[in-house]
N, C-alpha and C positions, 0 to 999 in steps of 0.2 A: 504494500501500501506507500508505503512512505518513498518507496525507488519509484512508482509511476506518479506520484503529486510534485517530486523534484525532477521527474526527466519531462512536464510540461513543456510546451512550445508559451514565451513568455511575451507573446507579443500584442496581444488583444482578446475580445472577448471568447469565454469557454466556460465548459461546465466538465465536471468528471463525477466519477459514483465514487462514495467515500463509506458506501454500505448497501447491503442487500434491498434497503427501504429508502435511502438518504444519497442527493448529490448537492455538490455545491457550483455556484455560479462565481467564474473569477474575470478581471479585468483588471488594464491598468489603469492606474490613479491620473492625476494631474502632473505627476512628478516621475511618472514611469516607473512604478513599483508595482508589482504585481501583486492584488490585494484582492480577498475575498469579496464580491459585490453581495451574495445572498448571507444573511447575519443565520437565518434559520428558514428551512422550506420545508413547510407541513403538506401533509398527505392524508386526506381524510375520504371517510366513506358515510353516507347515509343510506337509510335503507327506507324513508319516506319524506315526504316535503317536509323541511327545515326553515327557520325562520330567527329572528333575536329571542324569542320565547324560549325554543326548545333546544339551544345550542348542546344539553347535556347529551342529545340522541344522537350526537356525532360520535365517530370511532374513528380511532388510529388505524391507519394501513394494516399495522404490525399486529394488531388485534383482532382482526376480522377472520372467522372461520368458512371455509368451503371457497374461499376467494383467493386464487392466486394472482400475484402484482410483478410485474417485469416495467421496465422501465431501459430505453435507447435514445443515447445521446448524439445528435448529430453536429460537430462541431466543425462551422464553415473553416475553408484551407485558409483564408486570406482573414478569419476573425472578426467576419461582421456580421455573424448571427449564430445562433446557437437553437436546435430544434428537439423539444425534447418530448418523446413517445411513450406514454404510458398505456400498457395494457392490461387490462382486466380480462379472468378466466374464472368462468362460474363453475367448481368443482361439485356443487351440491346436485341433488338428484331430482330436484324441482325448481323451475323457474323463479327467479328471485331479482330483487330490484337492487342495484349498487348504483348509488349517485356518486361521482368522484369531486373531489375540491382540491386545489393547490394554491397554496396561500404563502407568499413570499417575503418573511421580512428582511429590509434593506439595511445593509451595512453601510452606512454612510459615515465618513472619517472626518467630518468637519464639526465640531461642537457648534451648537446653535443654529445650528442650519437644518431644515425640511427637505424631504423628497417632495417634489411638487409633481401633478399630472395634472394635462390638458386632454380631454377627449376627445378622440377621432372617429368620428359617426361609422359605424358599420364597419370597422377595423379594429378598434383596438386602442391603448394609451399611449401617448407620447410623454415620457419621463424624463424627469433632471434628478439626478443622483448627488448631491454634493461631494466633491472630492473624487469622483468620477465622471461625470458627462452626461449626455443627453443619450436616450434609447427609446425604442418603440416596442411596446409590448403586442404582437399580432394575434387577436383571439379570434376573425372571423373573415370569411371570404377572400380566404388564401388559402390554394391548392394544397398547401404543406400543412395546415393546422386544423384539427376538428373544432368549429364553430361551438364556442362556448353560449352557455345559457347565464347562468350569473356572473355577475361582476361588482366586486366590493373593495372598498379600500378604508382606511383609518388612521388616526393617529394614537390608539390606544395602544396598551401594552400587548394585549391577546388580539389577535385577528379573529373576525367574524366568519363564520363557514357557510357555504351555500345561501348566503343572502345577495343583495342585487343592490346597486345605487341607482335611483330616477331621476328623470329630468337633471341628466348631465347637461353642460353648457359645452361645447367646445372653443369658445371664445375667453374663459372663464379658467385658472388654473387655481389646484387645492393640494393643501399640504397633507403628505401624511407617513406613515411609516411603516407601513406592508399593502400588499394588494392580492386580493382571491378573485380567482376562475375557477367557475362550476362544472358540471356537465350532468345534467340532472334527467329524471326518468328516463333511465335505464331500464327496461326490463329485460332480463339477459335468461335464454332457455340453458338447461345443463349441456356441460360442455362450449358453449359459446364463449369467442373470446372477443374483445370490442378494444382499439388502440385510442387513445384519444390524445393529441398533440397541441401544443403550442411553441410560440416562436418569440426570440427576444433579437431585436436588432441593434446595431450601432446607430446611433445619430437618429434623427428623423427621416423616418422611411413611410412613403405614401404612394405606392405606384397606384395606376389606374386597376381597378377590378377586370377581370377575366372571367369569362363562362366559355369552355368549349364542351359542346354537346359529345360528349365520347361514345352514346349509343350509336353513333353514325359511323364509328371509324371500327372497322372490323381489326383481328389479328392476323388476317391472312387474303392478298388480295391476288387476281391474276394479273397477269404482265399486259392485258387488254382491259383492265380496268382503270377507274378515278378515284380518287380518294375526297370524301367530302366534308370540307370544313365548315362548322357552321358553329356561331357564338354571338357573343358582343363584348363588347369594353366599357366601364361607364368611370366617373370618377367624381369624389366629392368637390375636388378644387377646380375652380373656375380662372377663364384665362391663362389656361396653359394646353402647349399642343400635345395631344394624346395620340400616341402613336402604337401600332401593333403589326408582326409579322409572322410568319411560318418560318421554320428551317427544318428542312427532310435531309437527314444524315446517312448516307449510306455506311454503315460498320464496317466495310470491308475497306472501299476506296477511299474514306474520308470524303468524297465529294459530297457539298451541301448545295441544295435546292432550296433557294430563299425568295419571297416576295412580300411588297408592303402590304397588307389588307385593312388597316385602320388608319387614318390621318385627318384629325379635325382639332379645331381650337373649342375647349370646353367654353359654357357660357351660361352662366345663374340662370338668364331670361332668354336660352335657347337651347341647346343641344349640349346634355352635358352626358349623352351616351351615342355609342354605333354598334349598330349589327354586323357582321360580315357573313357570307355564305358564298364558299369559290368550293370549286374542284380542281382538282394537282393529278398530273399524270396524265397515263398511264407512265409508271416507273419501271425501269431495268429490273430482273431477276435479284435478289438479296433480301438481307436485313436492313431494317431500318429502324430510326430515331426520329419521330416527330417533335418538335416543340414549337409551342405557340406564345409568342411573347408579348406582354402589354408593357408599355413603358412612357416617360415623361423623360426625355432626354436632357434636357435642361436640368432638371433635378437629379439626375443619374438615377433615376427608381425604379428596378426592374420586376417585372413577376412572370413566370411561366409556368406551361405543363408540357409534361412529356408523355407519350405512348411510342410503346416499342410494337413493330407489326414487320410481317415480312411480305414479300411479291414472290409467286410462282410461276410456273409456266400456265399459260390456259388450258384448259380441257385435261388438266393432271388429277384432280381431285374433284369429287362429288362437294355439293354446297349445302349447308344445314341454315335455312333462315327460320329461326325460332320466331314463332308469332305471339298467342295468347299464353303465358306463361301457368294460367290457373291463378290460385292462391298461393299464400305463403305458407297458412296452418292446415293441418292434416291430423288424423287421430289412425291409429295403428289399425288396419282391418278396412281404411277407407280407399275410395278412389281417386287417383291421379288424371288429371287430364289436360292436355294443352294441344298445341299446334304447332306445326312445322311444316316448310315445302323444302323437300328435299329435290334437289334438282342435278344435271350434269350437262354440261354443254357439248359433251360427246354424245350424239344422235343414237350413235349405236348401242349404248346403255340405256334399255327400253326399262329395265327395272334395278331397283338399286335396296342392297340388303341393310337394312337396320334394324339397330340394335339400344336397346335402352336399358342402363344400369340404374340401380338403387344400394349402397353400400355394397360396392361392387361385385352386386348380383344380379345375373341377367333377368330381366322382368318383362322385357318383349322382344320379339325376334322375329321378321317377316319383311316380304320382298314389296315395296311402295313401288309408283310407278315415277318415272323421271319427270318431274313437273314443277311448276313454280307456283301451284297453288297449293295453300294450306291444309294440311291434312291432319286429320285428329287422330291422337294415341293416348291410349287410357291404360292404367297399371293398378292394381290394388297394392296398399303397403302391408306388407305381411304382418299378420296379429302379434308375434312376437318384436317388433321393432321397439328398440329402445327411446326413449324421447331426446330429442336432439337433432342439430341442422345437420341437414344430407346434401350432397349433390344428386342431381338427377344426370347423368350422362348420356348421352346421344352419341353415336358414332353411324355412318354413313360410307360404306363400300361397295366399288362399283364393280369388284372383281381384281382391282390390282390395284388400288390407292384409298385408302382409308382418312376421313375428316372426322373431326369430333367437336359437340360443343357442350354446355351442360349449365343449369341453374340450379338453384338451391330452394329447397323446402324444408319445413319444420315440423318435425313429428311429436305430439303432446301426447300425455296421457288424458284419460275421461276418470279422473279417481273422484274429482270433485268438481263443484261449479268455478269456473274459470272465463276470463275474459282475455283476447288476446287483440293488439292492433295491426289493422293489414294496410300498411299506408306507403307509396312511394314520397318520403319526406323530403323536402329541399330545407336547407339550413336558414334560409329568410324567406320571408314572404312580404309583398308589398299590400299599401293598405287599399282593401276593395277588392283583394285575390281570394280566391276561393281554395279551399283544400276538403279533399276528399279523401274518405276512410272507410274502412268496415270494419265492425266489432263481431269478432270470430268469435263465440260463446259455446261451451260445452258445459253439460251437466248429465251424468248417466243417469238420475233419480227422476225419468220422464214421468213417473206415478206420482212421486210427492212434491217433486218441482216443477209444475206441468207449465209454469210462467213467468217469464221475467219483466223486471221493470229496468230500463234502462235511462241511465241521465249521465249529459255530457253537459260538463262544464267549460266554461271557458274564462279561465282565470277565477276566479271566486264567485261566477254570475252563473245559475244553469241557464244555458243555452236552446237546449231542448230534452225533452223526454218521450217515450214511448214504452210500448207494453208487446212485447210477442210470446206468441206458444211454445213451449219448448216440444216440438212435436219431430223432430229429428236425431236419433242417437247418434248421429255422425257430427253433430253439433250446426247450430244456425247462424248465418251471416246476416248483419243490420248494416245496408250503409245510411253513411249519413253526409253531410255537406254543412260545414262553416263557412263564415265570411270572415275576413278581418275587416273590423270598422275604419272608417274613412277616416276617424277623428280618433285612431288609437293613439295613444301616449305611451305605453308601457309596453318595455320589450326588456326582457323574453313574457312570453305569453307559454302558459301551461294548459293545454288541454287534457282533463281527466273523465274517466267513463266509468261510470258504475254501475254494476249488475247486481240485482238484489233478486232472489226467490225468496219460495216460502221457509226456506232453514238456512239458506246460506247468502254468503256475500263476496264479491271480488272487485277490483279495481285495477286499471291500468292507464296508460296515459301516454302522452309525448309534450315534448316542449319545441319552440322554435323561437327565433328573432324576428322582430316586424323591422323593416329595412328601412333605414331613416331618411325620406327623402328631403328632409327639410336641412340635411346636413351640408350645405353649401358653405363651404367657411374659408377664409385667408390659410396658404401654406405655413403652416409653423415654419420661421424665417431663420434667420441669423441672431436677431434679438433674444431669441428664445436661451441662445447660449452665454447670454450674460450671465454674471453669477448674481443668483437670487441673493433677496437679502435676507440676512439671519433674524434668527426669532428677537435676539438682544435689538436688531436696528429697526425691526417691527413695532417693539414696545417703545424704544424710543420716538418713533415716528408718532405712536399713538399720544404719548406724554406729550409730545410739543405742543398737538393739537389739543390736548385738555389744557395744556397750558396758555395756548392762544385764545380758547373760550374764555379761562379766568382773568386773562389779560382785558379782553372786551369787556368783561362785567364790571370789573373793576373801574374803569373807563367809564361806564355809563351809571355805576353809582357814583363816581366822582363828581361826574356833571350834574347829576340830579339833587346831591348836596350842594354845590355851587350853586344851582338854579334857586333852591329852596334858602339859602343865607341873603343871595340879593334880594330875594322877593320880602323878605322882613325890612 
């Protein structure tokens, strides 16, 4: 351990593991000394909603049973940023909720000074740490991080966990000694693993946001196909030139194909975003890396997403195009149905051999017509299947070569009343946007628990409620749609779904962030790098203000006394 600490590169921001559950963040101070930026990093777990009133329900990560925790640290080779990836694995035999909170106490090394923050809408926080300098804690809308839900900070000696600071003003600085970010409403099936990542960057980092529709990008193309790139780029900053480009690099030859796809001046009274929709290629046979980058060149702020893909000879393999994947949750001995188009450009291949596997066991083996039309496939989940998340793997063979695709399903038990949420959730929604999801409810006691009452809460308010018959031993699905209010001011928002029968009840839900479209603000400029006033200086300023008021009062009283004397 000591060897690893003393052998660290000592030139910039970095983080290193110090124990099974602990790590520290280091940086150079203003005198080029390598010091610890983090005084202490707290990692906490909660099993239900937590606020200031029930902080006693929060558990340290080292004390949680049935949960495996690991973390990975990525240090930028140039010392410009760190990324901390925290992975939770549910080792319990049933579904469980594990909410995660990371709180950092800052180790600023100048007496009398405070750490200050400035809110960066839809992105994170700009931090000034006395003795170290400026940082950006990236918390959402970045491909390298997992969108946080709760965010809070304070000057107290003990951090608050799983709480959120509301009504933040990007043009107002606040003092603090700690900052916490939380990921909530994480309902995990047995064996499931989920990774939560955050990023801390040096200085002010505020790149244009980037959206790339990865569902359009295949892992394999033929040498007569084009690659479809579609998405958007946007920014909170006005009066800046926003640019975007793609780069496709051949891994073998290192040749790069690049083109600019976005170029506009952001204007808070006009365009703050632009869409792109381009086709690239066809490309030569080989292995490639696609990188789509958004940037403000003037600020040297970049953001990118990368995807690997390959190009093969046309007519070489059959194609599998999965259409409707069905649902997410199933019970043992229930049917899974999905659709897929199985095709081959070789007209001589009239029939294609299709096999479907679950848990590496074949559940479908049939020959299907070579067609671009979607075909339906159905199989039954074996009765003895344990609860957990499984891959449904599909293979197609034309007698020469094989193609495979897959998608995931979750198998759960039907031993008691339970509810699961099926949703293709985004990390952020805009005001007025609709959110659709299914509530999948199961209860084997159809005789005793014959009816469900289902309530959907948006925040703390009841959004809708309904009653449904428990008339299917394989579970029922109830569709819901909620709309983010146009006047929504709170973010994040928690959606809770409660189901109650005669003898039992259960609850599930999800959290999401509301995109702050009122976030147009001025770029954090060089004046932010001026040394902030210390607490002593602030006290002196306040004292001077009080003295000024007293002087004015004395003068007024003196004038009044003189007036009375003259009047006599």
